[in-house]
N, C-alpha and C positions, 0 to 999 in steps of 0.2 A: 609839405606844410600848407596850411590854409593861409589866405591873406587875412589881414587884420579885421576888415569889415565883415567878411564871411564868418570869421571866428566869433566875433561879438554877436552876430545874429543867431548863429547856431547855439552858442552858449546860453543866450537869453531864452531861446526856444526850449532847450533842455530844462533850464531852471523853472520855466513856466509849468512844464509838465510835472516836474518833481514837486513843485509847490502847489499849483492850482488843484490838481486832482485830490491829493491827500487832505488839504485844508478844507475843500468843499465837502468831502466825505465826512471828515471829523465833525464839522459843525452841523451838517445835515442830520447825520445819524444821532449825534448827541441830543439835538433838539427833539427829534421824534421819540427816541427811547426814554429820555427824561420825562416827557409827557406821558408815555405809556406807563412808566413805573410810578409816576405821581397818581395816575388814575387807579392803578392797582392798590397803592398804599391808602388812598382816600376811601375807597369803596370796599376793599377786601382785607385791609390791614397791612402793616409793614411786612409781615411774614410772607405775603403772597409774592413779593418781589423775588424772594429767594426760591420759592417753589417754581416760579415761571422763568427765572433767569439764573439759577444757582450755578450751572455749568459755565455760563458766560462770566459770572462774577469771579469764579476760580481762575479762569483763563486770563481775565483782566488783571487780577492782582498778581498772578504768577508771572505775567509778562513784565509788570513793573519790577518784580523781585529779580528776575533773571537778568534784565538789562541793567539794573542797578549794580548787580554783581559784576557784570561785564565791564562796566565803566569804573570799577574800583570804589564804589560807594560803600559806606558802612551801614549795614542794616541794623537798626536799633530795635525794631519790633515789627511784627507782621501777623496778620491772620488772613488766609486766603478766602475764608468764608465764615461769617458769623452765623452760627446755627439759629434757626427760628426761635427756639426757646430761650436763647441768650440775648436776643436782639434788644430787649428793653433795658439790659444792663449796659449797653454800649451808648455811644453818642449819636446813634442813627446811621452809622456807617454799616455797610453790608460786608465790608472787608477792607483791609488797609495794609499798606507797606510804608513804614516810616524809615527814612534813611538820612544820612548826613554825608557831607563831602568837603573836600578842601577847596576853598574859593580861589586859592592861588594855583590850583592845578587846571590848566587849560583843558586837558582830556576829561577830567571829572566834571568841569563846568559845562562843556559841550554835551556831555552825557545826559544832562537834564532834558534836552530837547527830545532825545530818543526814549528816555525813561518816562517822560510825561505822555508821550504818544504811543508808548509800547503796546497798550491794549489794541490799538488799531491793527498793528502788524501781527500781534499774537492771535487775535480773533480771525484775521484774514487767513493766516496759516491754518488755523483750526478748521475754518470753513472749507478751505481747499482740500484738506485731508478728509473731512466729512463727506464732501462731494465725491472725492475719489473712491471711497469705500462704500458709500450708500447710494450714490447716483452716478455710477461709473460711466454710463452711456453719455451723460451730460459732460462729464470730465473728459472722456476720450474724444467726443465730438469737438469740444472747444480746443483741446490740444491739437487735433488735426487741423482745425481752422487756423490756429496761430501759425502752424508750419506752412500753411498755404500762402501766407503773406509774410514777407521777411523783414520789413522795416517800418519805422514810424510813418513815413509818407504813404506806404501802401495801406496801413491801418486807417489813416485818415480818409483815404479814398474808398476803402472797402468795408468800413465798419458795419454798415447795414448787412452786406453780404456775409460778413463774418458771423454775425449773430443769427442769421438764418440757418447756419450749419448746426445750431444747437438742437439736441433732441434728448428726451428723457428715456428713450429706448422702448422696447415692446412692453405692453401693459399686461404682463403675466402676473399671477398671484404673488409670486416671490418678489417680482420687481415692484409691485405696488406696496408690499410690506416694507421693502427697503426704502422706497421713496417716502413712505409715511415716517419711518424712523429718521430719515434725512431731514424731513420737514420739522419734526419735533426738536431734534438737536439743533438745527439751524436757527429756529425761533429762539430757543433757550440761549444760544451763544450770542445771537444778535441783540436781544432785549437786555440781557444781563451784562454783556461785554462791551458793546459799542456805545459807551456813555462816559465820556471823559468828565471828571469832576472839575470844579473851579480850581482846585489845587493842582490838578494835572495840567490844565491850560496855563495857569500862572507860572508853574515851574518850567514849562516848555518855552513860554514866551521870554523868560528871563535870559535865555541863551540862544534864542531863535536867530537874531540878527547876526551874531558872531558865527554861528554854525553855517548860515547860508552865505556869509561873506567868504568863509574858508572854502565852502563847496563851489562857489563861483570861481575862485582862483584855480582850484583843482581842475574844474571842467574846462576853463579857458585854456590852461596849459595843455591838457589832453587833446582838445579839439585843434589847437594851434599846431600841435605836433603830429596831427594826422590820424588820431584815433576816433574820429567822429563816427565812422561806420561801426566800429566795435561798441561804442557807447549806444548808438542807435539800436543795434541788435539786441542788447540786453535791456535797454530802456523800453523798447517796444514790447518785449515779453513781460516785463514787470508791469507796465501800464495796462496791457491787455488782461492779464490775470487779475490785477487789482481792480480794474474797471468791472470785470465780470462779477467778482465777489462783492463789490460795492453795490452793483445793480441787484444782485440776489439779496443782499442785506437790506437795501432800501425797500425792496418788495416785501420781505418778511417783516420789516419794521412797520410798514404801512398796513400790511395785512393784520398784524397783531393789534395795532392801534384801532383799526376799523372794527375788528371782531370784538374787542373789548368795549368800544363805544356802542356797538349793536347790543351786546349783552346788557349793558347799563341802561340803554334806551328801553329795551324790552322789560327789564326789571322795574324801571320807574313807571312805565306805561301801565303794565298790568298790576303793579303794586298800588298805584293811585286809583285804579278802577275797583280793586278789591275793597279799598277804604270807602 
């Protein structure tokens, strides 16, 4: 067993990793992608958000739907994607999942945290699968790099070396086509999926403190009973994969936003000269 002071320090370290990385990713990606979709809507119409992020929207709403079912919530209505020609008939939503739950149920109440943030986990999983099947060299090189370092401490010490292992593989014609497909799908998933609405954030926050209080107790007990190495093993892998996908997502989000800004700049520049 760990002594009390070591248990507290290790537990707080784990909680920081579990809290800081996802929260930073959620707010960062939400900010960038909201701005990108706002630019699309303002200059190219509301429908352009669906064309450029339809796959991500479906994964976003499907993630809400599945996690709501997992936590025993009652689904009252849902649409995974509102088609462009029906968009004007709706309230501006690109998709939605409405659900209800029993406030007296601890399990269902805690579920709101996971339901509200479900798109982050759903889109992360989708990007991992997309990378595996369309950018397999990148996937395999990162998998090998993770296996080279076994714990959280080694990840902190060797994070730069870990990312130097990444490679997109040989640039054959077939590989270039696969990478192109990977890029298109990744942009679509990132722009459409990694954007938590105010309702998502509000529903998550309502049960956030309770959920992390319970998680703190569970982690404290496990660490105190000597399971810190096992937790470190799985937390390391989870953080490594999540960090990679978040890095890729941030790059695609910034790339999409900058390309859109460039298109609008050129449009305004040459449009004003023509006049």
